[in-house]
C-alpha positions as CSV (number, residue, x, y, z in Angstrom):
1,M,-15.7,16.1,1.0
2,S,-13.4,15.8,3.7
3,T,-13.1,12.3,3.5
4,F,-12.0,11.9,0.0
5,K,-9.8,15.1,0.8
6,K,-8.0,12.9,3.4
7,L,-8.0,10.5,0.6
8,F,-6.7,11.8,-2.1
9,Q,-3.8,13.8,0.4
10,Q,-2.7,10.6,1.4
11,T,-2.3,9.2,-1.9
12,F,-0.5,11.6,-3.1
13,L,2.0,11.6,-0.4
14,Y,2.5,7.9,-0.8
15,G,2.3,8.3,-4.6
16,L,4.9,10.4,-3.9
17,A,7.1,8.0,-2.1
18,T,5.8,5.7,-4.4
19,V,6.1,7.4,-8.3
20,L,9.4,9.1,-7.7
21,P,11.8,6.2,-6.3
22,R,9.8,4.2,-9.0
23,M,11.0,7.2,-11.5
24,L,14.3,7.3,-10.1
25,S,14.9,3.4,-10.6
26,F,12.9,3.9,-14.0
27,L,16.3,5.8,-15.0
28,L,17.8,2.3,-14.3
29,V,16.7,0.9,-17.7
30,P,18.3,2.6,-20.3
31,L,21.3,2.6,-18.5
32,Y,20.6,-1.5,-18.1
33,T,19.9,-1.8,-21.9
34,E,22.6,0.7,-23.3
35,I,25.4,-1.2,-20.8
36,L,24.3,-4.9,-20.8
37,P,23.3,-7.7,-23.1
38,T,20.0,-8.7,-23.5
39,K,21.2,-12.0,-22.0
40,E,22.7,-10.7,-18.7
41,Y,19.3,-8.2,-18.5
42,G,17.7,-11.2,-18.7
43,E,19.7,-13.2,-16.1
44,I,19.0,-9.8,-13.6
45,S,15.4,-10.0,-14.5
46,V,15.2,-13.9,-13.4
47,I,16.9,-12.8,-10.0
48,F,14.2,-10.0,-9.2
49,A,11.7,-12.6,-10.2
50,Y,13.2,-14.7,-7.1
51,F,13.1,-11.5,-5.3
52,V,9.5,-11.1,-5.6
53,L,8.5,-14.5,-4.8
54,F,10.4,-14.7,-1.7
55,N,9.6,-11.0,-0.7
56,V,6.4,-12.1,-0.2
57,I,7.2,-15.9,1.7
58,L,9.2,-13.6,4.2
59,A,6.4,-11.3,4.9
60,Y,3.7,-13.9,5.0
61,G,1.0,-11.9,5.3
62,M,2.3,-9.7,8.6
63,E,2.3,-6.2,7.1
64,T,-1.7,-6.6,6.1
65,A,-2.1,-8.4,9.2
66,F,-0.7,-5.6,11.2
67,F,-2.9,-2.6,9.8
68,R,-5.8,-5.3,10.8
69,F,-5.3,-5.9,14.3
70,Y,-3.4,-2.0,14.8
71,N,-7.2,-0.6,14.1
72,K,-9.1,-2.8,16.0
73,K,-7.5,-3.6,19.1
74,E,-7.3,-0.9,22.2
75,N,-3.3,-1.8,22.8
76,K,-1.7,-1.2,20.1
77,T,1.9,-1.3,21.7
78,E,1.0,-5.1,21.7
79,V,0.2,-5.2,18.0
80,L,3.2,-3.7,17.3
81,S,5.8,-5.8,19.0
82,T,4.0,-9.0,18.3
83,S,4.3,-8.6,14.8
84,G,7.7,-6.7,14.7
85,W,9.4,-9.5,16.7
86,S,7.7,-12.0,14.7
87,L,9.3,-10.8,11.4
88,V,12.9,-10.6,13.2
89,V,12.8,-14.2,14.0
90,S,11.2,-15.9,11.0
91,S,14.1,-13.6,9.4
92,L,17.1,-14.7,10.5
93,I,15.7,-18.4,10.6
94,F,15.4,-18.0,6.9
95,F,18.8,-16.4,6.8
96,F,21.0,-19.1,8.5
97,L,18.6,-22.1,6.5
98,A,19.5,-20.0,3.4
99,F,23.3,-19.9,3.8
100,F,23.1,-23.9,5.0
101,V,21.4,-24.6,1.7
102,K,22.8,-21.9,-0.6
103,D,24.7,-24.4,-3.1
104,Q,21.6,-26.4,-3.8
105,I,19.4,-23.5,-4.2
106,S,21.9,-22.2,-7.1
107,L,22.1,-25.8,-8.6
108,L,18.5,-25.8,-8.8
109,S,18.4,-22.2,-10.1
110,G,20.6,-21.9,-12.4
111,I,21.9,-19.0,-10.3
112,P,25.4,-18.3,-9.8
113,L,26.2,-18.9,-6.1
114,Q,28.0,-15.6,-6.2
115,Y,24.4,-13.7,-6.9
116,I,22.6,-16.0,-3.9
117,N,25.2,-14.9,-1.6
118,L,24.1,-11.1,-2.1
119,A,20.5,-12.0,-2.4
120,I,20.2,-13.8,0.8
121,W,21.7,-11.0,2.5
122,I,19.2,-8.4,0.1
123,L,16.0,-10.4,1.2
124,L,17.1,-10.2,5.4
125,L,17.4,-6.6,5.5
126,D,14.4,-5.8,3.3
127,A,12.5,-8.1,5.7
128,L,13.4,-6.5,9.0
129,V,11.5,-3.1,7.8
130,I,8.0,-4.2,6.7
131,I,6.8,-3.6,10.0
132,P,8.9,-0.4,10.8
133,F,7.6,0.8,7.2
134,A,3.8,-0.4,7.8
135,W,3.8,1.2,11.3
136,L,4.7,5.0,9.3
137,R,2.0,4.2,7.2
138,A,-0.7,3.2,10.0
139,A,0.6,5.9,12.3
140,E,0.1,8.6,9.3
141,K,3.5,9.6,8.9
142,P,3.8,9.6,5.1
143,M,6.3,12.5,5.1
144,R,8.9,10.1,6.8
145,Y,7.7,7.0,4.4
146,A,8.5,8.9,1.8
147,V,11.6,10.2,2.6
148,I,13.3,7.0,3.3
149,K,11.4,5.3,0.7
150,I,13.6,7.8,-2.1
151,M,16.9,7.6,-0.1
152,N,17.0,4.3,-0.7
153,V,16.1,4.3,-4.2
154,A,18.6,7.2,-4.8
155,V,21.7,5.6,-3.1
156,N,20.5,2.8,-5.5
157,L,20.9,4.2,-8.2
158,G,23.8,6.6,-7.7
159,L,25.6,3.2,-7.3
160,N,24.7,1.6,-10.3
161,V,25.7,4.8,-11.8
162,F,28.7,4.8,-10.3
163,F,29.4,1.1,-10.4
164,L,28.6,0.7,-14.1
165,V,29.3,3.9,-15.6
166,F,32.4,5.8,-13.7
167,L,34.5,3.0,-11.9
168,Q,36.1,1.6,-14.9
169,G,37.4,4.7,-15.4
170,L,38.3,5.9,-12.3
171,A,40.2,2.4,-11.6
172,E,42.6,3.6,-14.4
173,D,43.6,6.5,-12.8
174,S,43.3,5.5,-8.9
175,K,44.8,2.6,-6.8
176,L,41.9,2.9,-4.4
177,F,39.6,2.2,-7.1
178,A,40.9,0.2,-9.0
179,S,40.9,-2.0,-5.7
180,I,37.2,-2.6,-6.1
181,Y,37.3,-3.0,-9.5
182,L,36.8,-5.8,-11.2
183,P,36.1,-6.9,-15.0
184,D,32.7,-8.3,-16.1
185,F,31.4,-7.8,-12.7
186,E,28.2,-5.9,-13.6
187,I,25.5,-8.3,-12.8
188,S,27.7,-8.3,-9.2
189,Y,27.8,-4.2,-8.9
190,V,24.5,-4.6,-9.8
191,F,23.6,-6.5,-6.3
192,I,25.8,-4.8,-4.2
193,A,24.1,-1.2,-4.7
194,N,20.9,-2.9,-3.9
195,L,22.5,-4.4,-0.6
196,I,24.2,-1.2,0.4
197,A,20.9,0.7,-0.1
198,S,19.0,-1.6,1.7
199,G,21.6,-1.8,4.9
200,L,21.1,2.1,5.2
201,T,17.2,1.9,5.0
202,L,17.7,-0.5,7.9
203,L,19.8,1.8,10.0
204,L,17.5,4.8,9.2
205,M,14.4,2.7,10.5
206,L,16.1,0.9,13.6
207,S,14.8,3.6,15.3
208,F,11.7,1.6,15.3
209,Y,12.9,-1.4,17.4
210,F,14.4,0.9,20.1
211,R,10.3,1.7,20.1
212,I,8.9,-1.5,20.8
213,K,8.7,-3.8,23.9
214,F,10.5,-7.2,24.4
215,E,6.8,-8.9,24.9
216,F,5.3,-11.6,22.5
217,N,1.7,-12.1,22.8
218,V,1.3,-15.5,21.7
219,N,-2.6,-15.8,21.7
220,L,-2.1,-12.9,19.7
221,W,0.2,-14.0,17.1
222,R,-1.9,-17.1,16.7
223,K,-4.7,-14.5,16.0
224,M,-2.7,-12.6,13.4
225,M,-0.9,-15.8,11.6
226,K,-5.0,-17.0,11.1
227,Y,-5.6,-13.8,9.6
228,A,-2.6,-13.5,7.4
229,F,-2.2,-17.3,6.2
230,P,-4.2,-16.4,3.1
231,V,-3.1,-13.2,2.6
232,L,0.1,-15.2,2.1
233,I,-1.3,-17.8,-0.2
234,A,-2.6,-14.6,-2.0
235,G,0.5,-12.9,-1.9
236,I,2.1,-16.2,-3.1
237,A,-0.5,-16.1,-5.8
238,F,0.2,-12.7,-6.9
239,S,4.1,-13.4,-6.8
240,I,3.4,-16.2,-9.9
241,N,1.0,-14.1,-11.7
242,E,3.7,-10.4,-11.4
243,V,6.9,-12.5,-12.4
244,F,6.7,-16.7,-12.5
245,D,6.8,-15.6,-16.5
246,R,10.2,-15.0,-16.4
247,I,10.7,-17.8,-14.4
248,M,8.6,-20.1,-16.4
249,L,10.5,-18.5,-19.7
250,D,13.6,-19.5,-18.3
251,Y,12.8,-23.1,-18.1
252,L,10.1,-23.3,-21.1
253,L,12.6,-21.8,-23.5
254,P,15.6,-23.2,-25.7
255,A,18.6,-22.6,-23.6
256,D,20.4,-20.8,-25.7
257,I,17.6,-18.0,-26.3
258,A,15.7,-17.9,-22.8
259,R,18.0,-15.2,-21.4
260,S,17.8,-13.1,-24.2
261,E,14.4,-13.1,-25.0
262,I,13.6,-12.8,-21.3
263,G,15.8,-9.5,-21.5
264,A,13.4,-7.8,-24.3
265,Y,10.5,-9.2,-22.6
266,S,11.4,-7.6,-19.1
267,A,12.5,-4.1,-20.7
268,C,9.3,-4.0,-22.5
269,Y,7.3,-4.8,-19.4
270,K,8.9,-1.5,-17.8
271,L,6.6,0.5,-20.4
272,A,3.5,-0.2,-17.8
273,L,5.2,1.1,-15.3
274,F,3.1,3.9,-15.5
275,M,0.3,2.1,-14.6
276,T,1.6,0.2,-12.1
277,L,3.1,3.8,-10.4
278,F,-0.4,4.8,-10.0
279,A,-2.1,1.5,-9.2
280,T,0.3,1.5,-6.3
281,A,0.2,4.6,-5.1
282,F,-3.9,4.8,-5.2
283,R,-3.3,1.1,-2.9
284,L,-1.2,2.5,-0.7
285,G,-3.4,5.3,0.1
286,I,-6.7,3.8,0.3
287,E,-5.5,0.5,2.0
288,P,-5.0,2.0,5.4
289,F,-8.4,4.4,4.7
290,F,-10.8,1.2,4.0
291,F,-9.9,-0.1,7.6
292,S,-10.5,3.0,9.1
293,H,-13.4,3.5,7.3
294,A,-14.7,-0.2,7.9
295,E,-17.4,1.1,10.3
296,S,-19.2,4.4,8.8
297,K,-22.1,5.3,7.8
298,N,-21.8,5.5,3.6
299,A,-18.7,3.3,3.4
300,S,-20.0,0.9,0.6
301,Q,-21.1,4.1,-1.3
302,T,-18.0,5.5,-0.7
303,Y,-15.6,2.3,-1.7
304,A,-18.0,2.5,-5.0
305,Q,-17.1,5.8,-5.9
306,I,-13.6,5.5,-5.3
307,T,-13.4,2.4,-7.5
308,N,-14.9,4.8,-10.1
309,Y,-12.2,7.2,-9.7
310,F,-9.4,4.8,-10.1
311,V,-10.7,3.3,-13.2
312,V,-11.3,6.3,-14.6
313,F,-7.4,7.9,-14.3
314,G,-6.5,3.8,-14.5
315,S,-8.2,4.2,-18.3
316,I,-6.7,7.6,-19.1
317,I,-3.0,6.5,-18.1
318,L,-3.6,2.9,-20.7
319,L,-4.4,5.0,-23.1
320,S,-1.9,7.9,-22.9
321,V,1.2,4.8,-22.5
322,I,-0.3,3.4,-26.0
323,V,-0.9,6.2,-28.3
324,F,3.1,7.4,-27.0
325,A,4.8,3.6,-26.5
326,D,7.1,4.3,-29.6
327,L,8.2,7.4,-28.1
328,L,8.7,6.0,-25.0
329,K,10.0,3.3,-25.9
330,I,13.2,5.0,-27.7
331,I,13.4,7.1,-24.6
332,L,13.6,4.2,-22.4
333,I,15.0,1.2,-24.1
334,Q,18.3,2.6,-25.3
335,D,19.6,-0.8,-27.7
336,E,17.1,-1.8,-30.8
337,A,17.5,-5.4,-29.7
338,Y,15.1,-5.2,-26.9
339,W,12.3,-3.4,-28.8
340,E,11.3,-6.5,-30.7
341,A,9.2,-7.6,-27.3
342,M,6.9,-3.9,-27.5
343,E,3.6,-5.9,-28.5
344,I,3.3,-7.2,-25.2
345,V,2.8,-3.6,-23.8
346,P,-0.7,-3.3,-24.5
347,L,-1.6,-6.1,-22.7
348,I,0.8,-5.8,-20.3
349,L,-0.9,-2.2,-19.5
350,L,-4.5,-3.7,-19.6
351,A,-3.4,-6.4,-17.8
352,N,-2.0,-4.1,-14.7
353,L,-5.6,-1.9,-14.9
354,F,-7.1,-4.9,-14.1
355,L,-4.8,-5.7,-11.0
356,G,-5.8,-2.3,-9.8
357,I,-9.4,-2.4,-10.4
358,Y,-8.9,-6.0,-8.0
359,H,-7.0,-4.2,-5.4
360,N,-10.3,-2.0,-5.2
361,L,-12.8,-4.8,-5.2
362,S,-10.8,-7.0,-2.9
363,V,-11.9,-4.5,0.2
364,W,-14.7,-6.5,0.9
365,Y,-12.9,-9.4,2.3
366,K,-10.2,-7.4,4.0
367,I,-12.8,-5.4,6.4
368,T,-14.8,-8.4,6.7
369,D,-12.1,-10.8,7.5
370,R,-12.8,-13.3,4.9
371,T,-9.2,-13.2,3.7
372,K,-9.6,-16.9,2.7
373,F,-11.6,-15.8,-0.5
374,G,-8.6,-13.8,-1.5
375,G,-6.3,-16.6,-1.6
376,Y,-8.9,-18.3,-3.3
377,I,-9.5,-15.9,-6.1
378,S,-5.3,-15.7,-6.4
379,L,-4.8,-18.9,-6.5
380,A,-7.2,-19.3,-9.5
381,G,-5.7,-16.6,-11.2
382,A,-2.6,-18.4,-10.7
383,A,-3.4,-21.5,-11.3
384,L,-4.7,-20.3,-15.0
385,T,-1.3,-18.1,-15.2
386,I,0.7,-21.2,-14.9
387,M,-1.6,-23.5,-17.4
388,L,-1.4,-20.6,-19.8
389,N,2.4,-19.9,-19.8
390,I,2.8,-24.0,-19.9
391,F,0.3,-24.3,-22.9
392,L,1.0,-21.1,-24.6
393,I,4.9,-20.1,-24.1
394,P,6.3,-23.0,-26.3
395,K,4.2,-21.9,-29.4
396,I,4.2,-17.8,-29.1
397,G,7.3,-17.2,-26.3
398,Y,7.1,-14.2,-24.2
399,T,3.6,-13.0,-26.1
400,G,2.2,-15.9,-24.4
401,S,3.3,-15.0,-20.9
402,A,1.8,-11.7,-21.5
403,I,-1.5,-13.3,-22.7
404,A,-1.8,-15.3,-19.5
405,T,-0.7,-12.2,-17.3
406,L,-4.0,-10.6,-18.6
407,A,-6.0,-13.5,-18.4
408,A,-4.7,-14.3,-14.6
409,Y,-6.3,-11.0,-13.7
410,G,-9.1,-10.6,-15.9
411,L,-10.1,-13.4,-13.9
412,M,-9.4,-12.5,-10.4
413,V,-11.6,-9.0,-11.1
414,I,-14.7,-11.3,-11.9
415,L,-14.3,-13.5,-9.4
416,S,-13.6,-11.3,-6.4
417,Y,-16.5,-8.7,-7.5
418,Y,-18.9,-12.0,-7.9
419,F,-18.6,-12.9,-4.3
420,G,-17.6,-9.4,-3.2
421,Q,-21.5,-8.5,-4.0
422,K,-22.9,-12.1,-2.5
423,H,-20.9,-11.0,1.0
424,Y,-20.5,-7.3,0.9
425,P,-22.7,-5.9,-1.6
426,I,-21.2,-2.3,-2.8
427,P,-22.8,-0.3,-5.4
428,Y,-20.9,0.2,-8.1
429,N,-21.7,2.0,-11.3
430,M,-20.7,-0.5,-13.3
431,R,-22.4,0.8,-16.6
432,K,-20.1,4.0,-15.8
433,I,-17.2,1.7,-15.3
434,S,-17.6,-0.6,-18.5
435,G,-18.0,2.1,-20.3
436,Y,-14.9,3.9,-19.8
437,L,-13.0,0.5,-20.0
438,V,-14.7,-0.7,-23.2
439,I,-14.0,2.9,-25.2
440,S,-10.2,3.0,-24.1
441,I,-9.6,-0.2,-24.7
442,L,-11.0,0.2,-28.0
443,F,-9.1,3.3,-28.4
444,S,-6.0,1.7,-27.4
445,I,-6.7,-1.0,-30.1
446,L,-7.0,1.4,-32.7
447,S,-4.0,3.4,-31.9
448,F,-1.8,0.6,-31.3
449,Y,-2.5,-2.1,-33.8
450,V,-4.0,-0.3,-36.4
451,F,-2.7,3.3,-36.7
452,R,0.3,2.7,-34.7
453,G,2.5,5.6,-34.7
454,N,-0.2,8.2,-36.1
455,Y,-0.3,10.8,-34.0
456,F,-2.8,12.7,-36.1
457,I,-4.9,10.1,-35.4
458,G,-3.6,8.5,-31.6
459,I,-3.9,12.2,-29.9
460,P,-7.4,13.1,-31.2
461,L,-8.6,10.0,-29.7
462,L,-6.7,10.1,-26.2
463,L,-8.4,14.1,-26.1
464,V,-11.9,12.5,-27.2
465,F,-11.6,10.0,-24.4
466,I,-10.4,12.9,-21.8
467,G,-13.6,14.7,-23.1
468,I,-16.3,11.9,-22.6
469,V,-14.4,12.0,-18.6
470,Y,-14.7,15.5,-18.4
471,F,-18.6,15.9,-19.0
472,S,-19.3,12.5,-17.2
473,E,-16.9,13.3,-14.2
474,K,-17.6,17.1,-14.2
475,K,-19.5,17.5,-11.0
476,H,-17.3,14.9,-8.7
477,I,-14.3,16.7,-10.6
478,L,-15.0,20.3,-9.5
479,K,-16.0,19.4,-6.0
480,I,-12.6,17.5,-5.4
481,I,-10.8,20.3,-6.8
482,Q,-12.8,22.8,-5.2
483,S,-11.4,20.9,-1.5
């Protein structure tokens, strides 16, 4: 059990680095929904959707390529310097090009120029810490990784609260604060807070660039880019599945209601954050683990058991959030105007569970260097996302976007399992996995769509499911606890 012990220790620490910052940022949702109208929150959501897309482009798969080559090559310093300087050069090229065409970007996207300027700076700063953070994970320094990640969001949260809650009152009594206060400047303050946090993060990671040598192996870089390109395609496709619905809603809904609808949709979408937190923490823990144990004797059996654990915990989270969804919305979403989109919560929760399962299944193409399959599968999901959004948004609005997200991730799970069993068979216990999924989904449907708000039925359903899991996995659970 020492292998699983190490996995769960790393997952806990990386989870801490992910969950605590996300929980801090979680507090921004009630702040935004209390202060900002749905239309302005919708505008912020659209801009952050573009952030996700461009973050993927600026990383261009180099983070995953770094992990693969860092674990394969004896000369790790060479991998470190080549990948690090590659990101520096590409990020600076983007920065200057983006400022050159910023007016055209503003015109095409419908985003005011003042936000475009801030976004370009934020994207640059975030790109420059991609490889430093990857190195911390590869070097198994989760504590430092966690501290810096938590600091980033703590600063971001603190500045958001300062700018949106306190600055106006302070400006009335102080010339200093009056000099930085501007009325109707809330959206800009949100991005200024993000910019300052990103700048401090880069400052804390600057020691990485003093650590690496001024060398660049062109042959190694070509190999890394060959490995990374399919990951880039997969990443773009993932970003389409994850956030492109906001952009499509912005274009396909009538202009007078689009941003308000996006605001409500994005706020209720946040209730799926509990599933996203778990899936992200799990992925951060297992990705280096998958590579480092690829040559182990019982690797495939280990991967199968890990996936089983993920489905168990993910199914419990799915049902728990759905049972208490109406209680959570009161805590998280302050303005009732946002509640109209609550119907999408079960769909998005299940979609994110499928995404987490896909990340577990994707191990086969990463450790066999068949990353092109990741690109193919993600492109299939992205194509389905776009087609369903185009077809459904004009008919049923943001509910169509939620259905498209669920369908896309479901398709990706099926395709990854099918091709994975052909190229790198893993003995998944499909009877158990499908059983947990079917029962949790059935109980979720009963709790949300039939007995919504009735905790005398919802809570017993949750307890029954936990009991089923416990008696089915009792042996493994006790071993993990004892280890």
